[in-house]
C-alpha positions in Angstrom: -22.8 -16.2 -24.0 -26.4 -15.0 -24.3 -27.9 -12.5 -22.3 -24.5 -11.3 -20.3 -24.1 -8.1 -18.3 -21.4 -6.0 -18.3 -21.8 -3.3 -15.9 -18.7 -0.3 -15.9 -18.5 1.7 -12.8 -17.6 5.5 -14.1 -17.3 8.4 -12.5 -17.2 11.0 -15.6 -18.3 11.7 -19.0 -15.2 10.6 -20.6 -15.4 7.1 -18.7 -19.0 6.8 -19.9 -18.3 7.2 -23.3 -15.5 5.2 -23.6 -17.8 2.5 -21.2 -20.7 3.1 -24.0 -17.8 2.6 -26.9 -16.6 -0.7 -25.7 -19.8 -2.4 -25.4 -20.9 -2.2 -22.1 -24.7 -3.2 -21.2 -24.8 -0.2 -18.7 -23.0 2.3 -16.5 -22.6 2.5 -12.7 -22.6 6.1 -12.5 -21.0 7.6 -9.3 -18.8 10.5 -8.1 -15.7 10.2 -6.0 -14.4 6.7 -7.1 -11.2 7.0 -5.6 -12.9 6.8 -2.0 -15.6 3.7 -3.6 -17.9 6.1 -4.6 -20.2 8.6 -3.9 -24.1 10.1 -5.4 -23.3 11.5 -8.5 -25.0 14.9 -9.4 -27.7 15.4 -11.8 -25.5 17.6 -14.2 -23.1 14.7 -14.8 -26.1 12.6 -15.8 -27.3 15.4 -18.0 -23.8 15.8 -19.4 -23.4 12.2 -20.4 -27.0 12.0 -21.8 -25.5 14.4 -24.7 -23.1 11.7 -25.7 -25.1 8.4 -24.9 -28.0 6.8 -24.2 -26.0 4.1 -22.3 -28.3 2.6 -19.3 -27.6 4.6 -16.1 -27.7 3.2 -12.9 -26.9 6.0 -10.1 -25.2 4.9 -7.0 -27.0 6.1 -3.9 -24.1 6.6 -1.1 -24.1 10.3 0.3 -20.8 9.7 2.0 -17.6 7.9 2.3 -17.8 4.9 5.0 -19.9 2.5 6.5 -23.2 2.0 5.5 -25.2 2.3 8.4 -27.1 5.8 7.9 -28.6 8.5 10.2 -32.2 9.7 9.6 -30.8 13.0 8.3 -28.8 10.9 5.7 -32.0 8.9 4.8 -33.7 12.0 4.1 -30.9 13.0 1.5 -30.6 9.7 0.0 -34.6 9.7 -0.8 -34.0 13.2 -2.3 -31.1 11.9 -4.7 -33.3 9.0 -5.7 -36.2 11.7 -6.7 -33.8 14.0 -8.3 -31.7 11.4 -10.4 -35.2 9.5 -11.2 -36.4 12.8 -12.4 -33.0 13.3 -14.4 -33.7 10.0 -16.2 -31.5 7.5 -15.1 -33.0 4.0 -15.4 -31.7 2.5 -12.1 -30.8 2.8 -8.6 -27.8 1.4 -6.9 -28.3 1.3 -2.7 -27.4 -0.5 0.4 -28.2 0.2 4.0 -27.2 -2.0 7.4 -28.2 -1.7 10.7 -25.7 -1.8 13.5 -25.4 -5.5 14.0 -24.3 -6.2 10.2 -28.0 -7.0 8.9 -29.7 -5.6 5.7 -31.9 -2.9 7.2 -35.0 -3.9 5.8 -37.4 -1.0 7.3 -34.8 1.8 5.6 -34.3 -0.3 2.5 -38.0 -0.1 1.9 -38.0 3.4 2.3 -35.3 3.7 -0.3 -37.3 1.2 -2.9 -40.6 3.2 -2.0 -38.6 6.4 -3.8 -37.2 4.0 -6.6 -40.5 2.8 -7.7 -40.0 1.8 -11.7 -36.4 1.7 -11.5 -34.3 -1.0 -11.6 -32.5 -1.6 -8.1 -29.4 -3.1 -7.0 -28.1 -3.7 -3.6 -24.2 -2.8 -3.7 -21.6 -4.2 -2.0 -23.0 -3.1 1.6 -23.9 -6.7 0.6 -20.0 -7.8 1.3 -20.1 -6.2 4.8 -23.3 -8.0 6.2 -23.1 -10.6 8.8 -25.0 -13.4 6.9 -25.1 -13.2 2.9 -27.6 -15.9 2.5 -30.1 -14.2 5.3 -29.2 -11.3 3.3 -29.6 -12.9 -0.2 -33.1 -14.0 0.7 -34.4 -10.5 2.4 -32.8 -8.7 -1.2 -34.9 -11.0 -3.4 -38.3 -10.8 -0.7 -37.9 -6.7 -1.0 -38.0 -7.2 -5.1 -34.5 -6.0 -5.7 -33.0 -7.0 -9.1 -29.4 -7.6 -8.4 -26.7 -7.9 -6.2 -23.1 -6.6 -6.9 -20.8 -8.6 -4.5 -16.9 -9.7 -4.6 -18.1 -12.9 -2.7 -17.2 -10.9 0.5 -13.7 -10.8 0.1 -11.4 -8.0 -1.2 -12.0 -9.0 -5.0 -14.2 -11.4 -6.9 -11.9 -13.7 -7.6 -10.7 -14.3 -3.9 -14.9 -14.3 -3.1 -15.3 -17.0 -5.9 -16.5 -19.6 -4.0 -19.5 -17.6 -2.3 -20.0 -16.3 -5.3 -20.7 -19.4 -7.2 -22.8 -20.5 -3.9 -24.9 -17.1 -4.2 -25.6 -17.8 -7.7 -26.8 -21.4 -7.0 -29.0 -20.4 -4.5 -30.5 -17.3 -6.3 -31.6 -20.0 -9.1 -32.6 -17.0 -11.0 -34.8 -15.3 -8.5 -32.0 -12.2 -8.4 -29.1 -11.5 -10.6 -25.7 -12.0 -8.6 -23.1 -9.4 -10.2 -19.7 -10.0 -9.9 -17.4 -7.3 -9.1 -14.0 -6.0 -7.1 -11.0 -6.4 -9.2 -12.8 -7.9 -12.5 -11.7 -7.5 -16.2 -11.0 -9.7 -18.9 -8.8 -12.1 -17.7 -10.7 -12.7 -14.5 -14.0 -13.0 -16.2 -12.9 -15.9 -18.0 -11.6 -17.7 -15.1 -14.9 -16.8 -13.0 -17.3 -18.2 -15.8 -16.4 -21.5 -15.3 -16.3 -21.8 -11.1 -19.2 -19.4 -10.7 -21.5 -20.2 -13.8 -22.2 -16.2 -13.5 -23.3 -14.0 -16.5 -23.1 -10.6 -14.8 -20.1 -8.7 -14.1 -18.8 -5.3 -12.8 -16.0 -3.6 -13.9 -14.0 0.0 -13.5 -11.6 -0.7 -16.2 -9.5 2.1 -15.0 -6.1 3.1 -16.3 -4.2 6.2 -15.0 -4.1 9.2 -17.1 -1.2 11.6 -16.5 -2.8 15.4 -16.0 -2.2 17.9 -18.5 -1.3 20.0 -15.9 2.4 21.9 -16.7 2.8 23.6 -13.7 3.0 21.5 -10.5 2.8 22.8 -7.1 5.1 21.0 -4.9 4.2 20.3 -0.9 0.8 20.9 -1.3 -2.2 18.4 -1.3 -6.2 18.7 -1.7 -6.9 15.6 -0.6 -4.7 12.5 0.9 -1.1 13.2 1.0 -0.4 9.6 -0.8 -2.3 10.6 -3.7 -1.1 12.8 -6.6 -3.2 15.8 -7.6 -1.8 15.0 -11.2 -3.0 11.7 -11.9 -6.9 11.2 -13.4 -8.6 7.6 -13.4 -10.7 6.8 -16.6 -12.4 4.0 -18.0 -10.3 2.1 -20.8 -12.3 1.5 -24.3 -10.0 -0.9 -25.2 -10.5 -2.9 -21.4 -14.2 -3.2 -22.1 -14.2 -4.3 -25.4 -11.8 -7.5 -23.9 -14.1 -8.3 -21.3 -16.9 -7.9 -23.8 -15.1 -10.6 -26.2 -14.9 -12.8 -23.3 -18.6 -12.8 -22.7 -19.7 -13.1 -26.0 -17.2 -16.2 -26.8 -17.8 -17.7 -23.1 -19.1 -21.6 -23.6 -18.6 -21.3 -27.5 
């Protein structure tokens, strides 16, 4: 397949390097992937830039939870876009909904104004919206480059029918990027069904912490999550996905 895009979702320097070494087209840079991702710090961008020149699209999400933002959160997001743009990212990943589950076009325009000159992805707020077909046309009208979506299901495989419809309706006017539960095996199955050429994956593996001493009975976060596990993008998983994309249709 020619002109494919493989985006890796990462939240560490190590994962960014692994994604680049594996052949990813670009990264979606986040913090706190364990809660779905929040806006990364400029310091993380600068540290990654010391080791790789892979394209960085930065997630703009000030908190965990829904995508209906207050005026204060909007101001925070605008400031985050300005700071990350100055730090040299090539794109931002944004999304705002109104209380009725529609794409909040007015607030999206405010963020887009700050993001002028950058590639813009509408993130999976799209998967939480009321009418995906209306949101598709609104995103196109706004000049957004990419929609990241699982087809409004828990995984891209489950959402494959809507993904295929969106790609057909988009007809090249906007890139539809399939994400959620995506890896080499899923990409291989999705390509003939959806005709999609853009995919988003974390490729994460769980590493054991190097800590030898481990305090029992104390948690810094959710008690259900171990303090001694580290999520990291696997270079091998990225390479496997790249191979599938390269040879698709051959």
